[in-house]
C-alpha positions in Angstrom: 0.0 -11.9 -2.3 -1.4 -15.2 -3.4 -0.3 -16.9 -0.2 -1.9 -14.2 1.9 -5.2 -14.5 0.1 -5.2 -18.3 0.3 -5.6 -18.2 4.0 -9.1 -16.7 3.5 -12.3 -18.4 2.2 -13.5 -17.0 -1.1 -16.2 -14.9 0.5 -16.9 -11.2 0.8 -17.5 -11.8 4.5 -13.6 -11.7 4.8 -13.0 -8.6 2.7 -12.1 -6.2 5.5 -9.6 -8.7 7.0 -8.1 -9.3 3.5 -7.8 -5.6 2.9 -6.0 -5.1 6.3 -3.6 -7.9 5.5 -2.9 -6.7 2.0 -2.3 -3.1 3.2 0.0 -4.3 6.1 2.0 -6.4 3.6 2.8 -3.3 1.5 5.9 -1.4 2.9 4.3 2.0 2.2 1.1 0.8 4.0 -1.5 1.3 1.3 -3.7 -0.8 -1.0 -2.1 -1.0 -4.4 -4.3 -1.3 -7.5 -3.0 -4.9 -7.9 -4.0 -5.7 -4.3 -7.5 -4.3 -4.8 -7.9 -6.4 -8.0 -6.6 -9.5 -6.3 -9.0 -9.0 -3.4 -12.0 -8.5 -5.8 -11.1 -11.7 -7.7 -10.6 -13.7 -4.5 -14.0 -12.9 -3.0 -15.8 -12.7 -6.3 -16.9 -9.1 -6.0 -16.8 -6.3 -8.5 -13.7 -4.2 -8.2 -15.9 -1.1 -7.7 -17.3 -2.7 -4.5 -13.9 -3.4 -3.2 -12.7 0.1 -3.9 -15.9 1.5 -2.4 -15.2 -0.5 0.8 -11.6 0.6 0.9 -12.4 4.3 0.5 -15.3 4.2 3.0 -13.1 3.2 5.9 -10.4 5.7 7.1 -8.0 3.0 8.1 -7.4 2.1 4.5 -5.4 4.2 2.0 -5.1 4.1 -1.7 -1.9 6.1 -1.7 1.5 5.4 -0.1 1.9 6.5 3.5 4.7 6.9 6.0 6.2 4.3 8.2 4.3 5.9 11.1 0.6 6.9 10.8 -0.7 9.6 13.1 -4.5 9.7 13.5 -6.0 12.6 15.4 -9.5 12.1 16.7 -12.1 14.6 15.6 -15.1 13.4 17.5 -17.1 16.1 19.3 -15.5 15.4 22.7 -12.0 15.6 21.2 -12.8 18.8 19.3 -14.3 20.4 22.5 -11.1 19.5 24.4 -8.7 20.9 21.8 -8.1 18.5 18.9 -7.9 21.4 16.4 -5.0 22.9 18.4 -3.3 19.5 18.4 -3.7 19.3 14.6 -2.1 22.7 14.3 0.8 21.6 16.4 1.2 18.4 14.3 0.9 20.4 11.0 3.7 22.8 12.1 5.9 20.1 13.6 5.6 17.8 10.6 5.3 20.4 7.9 2.4 18.6 6.3 -1.4 18.9 6.1 -3.9 16.2 7.0 -3.6 13.4 4.4 0.0 14.1 3.6 3.3 12.3 4.3 6.5 14.0 5.5 9.2 14.3 2.8 11.4 11.8 4.6 8.6 9.2 4.5 8.4 8.8 8.2 5.0 10.3 9.2 1.6 10.5 7.6 -0.9 12.8 9.3 -4.6 11.7 9.2 -7.8 12.6 11.0 -10.4 10.1 12.1 -14.0 10.5 13.2 -13.6 8.7 16.5 -11.0 6.6 18.4 -13.4 5.5 21.0 -11.5 7.0 24.0 -13.7 10.0 24.8 -12.8 9.9 28.5 -9.2 10.9 27.7 -10.0 13.6 25.0 -8.3 15.0 23.1 -6.7 11.8 21.7 -4.5 10.6 18.9 -3.2 7.2 17.7 0.2 6.6 16.3 0.3 3.3 14.6 -1.5 1.1 17.1 -0.7 3.1 20.3 -3.3 5.5 21.8 -2.4 8.8 23.5 -4.9 10.7 25.5 -5.3 13.8 27.6 -3.0 15.5 25.1 -1.6 19.0 25.2 0.5 20.8 22.6 3.6 20.2 24.8 2.8 16.5 25.2 2.3 16.0 21.5 5.7 17.7 20.8 7.4 15.5 23.4 5.9 12.3 21.9 7.0 13.3 18.4 10.5 14.2 19.6 10.8 10.7 21.2 9.4 8.9 18.1 11.7 10.9 15.9 14.7 9.8 18.0 13.5 6.2 18.0 13.0 6.2 14.2 16.5 7.7 13.7 18.1 4.7 15.4 16.4 2.2 13.0 
């Protein structure tokens, strides 16, 4: 962790980048209490400010997550185009609610306020890959493919 922090100047200006790197370095893709304390010490900020920043942004998590993170856009265009139906499909397929991780530790289901791809609503992001113009059938096919890919790891 120290090596990761040393690449950043000791300034709160770099806090978001630091938090991203600390979270990415954790196998369960979350910010541990130790990581939060280290970030606060490094930038010279109160721990409460660092925790406040981490909990404000939906891309950060303070609890362990799966190897793959599914984020469903809940912006008005996505909701109008069927995002709630997609969430229902994902809940049934994965057997979890929003904010939960599958028992096998593969998928975490999250919602986000906007993915910035309103022209292809409804949309979701799995890890760093965007999927748009989604239907229930397309979501199931994507998950089937990812499940097969993950099983070969």
